C-alpha positions in Angstrom: 150.7 93.0 29.4 147.3 93.0 29.5 146.7 90.8 32.7 148.9 93.6 33.8 146.5 97.1 32.6 143.8 94.7 34.2 145.1 94.5 37.6 146.0 98.0 37.2 141.9 98.6 36.6 142.6 99.6 33.2 139.7 98.5 31.2 139.9 99.4 28.3 143.9 98.9 28.3 143.1 94.5 28.6 140.1 95.0 26.6 142.4 96.5 23.7 145.1 94.5 24.5 143.4 91.0 24.9 141.3 91.4 21.5 145.1 92.5 20.1 145.5 88.9 21.1 142.8 87.6 19.5 143.6 89.3 16.5 146.7 87.4 16.1 145.6 83.9 17.6 142.1 83.5 18.1 142.4 79.8 18.6 143.5 81.1 22.6 141.1 80.5 24.8 142.3 81.4 27.7 143.0 85.2 26.3 139.3 85.2 24.6 138.2 83.9 28.4 139.9 87.0 29.6 138.7 88.7 27.8 135.1 87.3 29.1 135.9 89.0 32.4 136.9 91.4 31.3 133.8 92.2 29.2 131.3 91.2 32.0 133.7 94.1 35.2 132.1 95.9 32.1 128.8 95.2 31.6 129.2 94.6 29.0 126.9 91.2 28.4 126.1 90.8 25.5 129.3 90.9 24.5 131.0 89.2 28.0 128.9 86.5 26.5 129.6 86.3 23.5 133.4 85.4 24.1 132.9 83.2 27.8 130.8 81.1 25.2 133.2 80.8 22.4 135.8 79.8 25.4 133.5 77.1 27.0 132.9 76.0 23.5 136.9 75.8 23.6 136.7 73.7 26.7 137.4 76.5 29.0 135.5 75.6 32.5 138.3 77.7 34.4 138.4 80.9 35.2 135.0 81.5 36.5 133.9 81.5 32.8 131.1 78.5 33.0 129.4 81.4 36.3 130.1 84.1 34.7 128.4 83.2 30.7 125.6 82.2 33.3 125.2 84.9 34.9 125.3 86.9 31.8 122.1 85.5 30.0 120.7 86.3 33.2 122.2 89.8 33.3 121.0 90.3 30.0 117.3 88.5 30.9 117.5 85.1 29.3 116.4 83.5 32.1 115.2 80.9 30.7 118.4 80.1 29.3 120.3 81.4 32.3 117.8 78.2 34.9 119.3 75.4 31.7 123.8 76.0 32.7 123.6 77.0 36.1 121.2 74.7 37.7 123.8 72.5 37.2 126.8 74.6 38.2 124.6 75.3 41.9 123.3 71.2 41.5 128.0 71.2 41.7 128.3 73.4 44.3 125.4 74.4 46.4 127.2 76.3 48.5 128.5 78.7 46.3 126.2 81.5 46.8 127.3 83.4 44.0 125.6 81.4 41.3 122.8 80.2 44.0 121.3 83.5 44.4 121.4 84.1 40.7 119.6 80.5 40.1 116.6 82.0 42.3 116.5 85.1 40.6 115.7 83.5 37.5 113.8 81.1 39.1 112.0 84.3 40.4 111.4 86.3 37.7 110.2 83.4 35.7 107.5 83.6 38.6 108.0 80.3 40.1 109.6 81.6 44.1 109.3 76.7 44.3 112.2 76.7 43.1 113.3 79.8 44.0 113.1 78.6 47.9 113.8 75.5 46.6 117.2 76.6 45.8 118.2 78.6 48.8 117.5 76.0 50.9 119.8 73.6 48.9 122.4 76.3 50.1 121.3 76.1 53.3 121.7 72.2 53.6 125.2 72.2 52.3 127.0 76.0 53.2 129.1 75.5 56.2 127.4 76.7 59.5 130.0 79.6 60.1 129.3 80.4 55.8 129.4 84.5 56.6 126.8 84.8 54.3 124.0 81.9 55.5 121.8 85.5 57.1 120.9 86.6 53.3 119.8 83.6 52.4 118.0 82.7 55.5 116.2 86.4 54.8 115.9 85.3 51.1 114.4 82.1 52.2 111.6 83.9 54.5 110.8 86.6 51.8 110.3 83.5 49.2 108.0 81.1 52.3 106.6 84.0 54.6 108.0 81.5 57.4 110.1 81.7 59.9 113.2 79.3 59.3 
């Protein structure tokens, strides 16, 4: 029922139903992860991180939990922690621009333009030539380095 509410765009009802579910079954990792996703979508990053971190600690590595957990930290401006979580995700999948761009931005926020540029370079090296996000990454890399690609 919670997923049905979520699918219909009723975030408030989905959140309430996931919370009720967790009241009765607090160890349900899937429900906890889904609650975290609902909270993330509502831009309630602290609450989302709390739920996603609990789901991750309980072994959930699916449903975007590792990625959203890390991105939540960046959204809360906890950049050093976000970098620590994002770096291995980007290393494992450098062609995913969503995590790559958040990692690069976190490096920028901590004043490390070189690392931010290196993240985009890694993305461009890994992404297929026909990837529609290449232009975005190329533009951001050019902004960082001031060099034509």
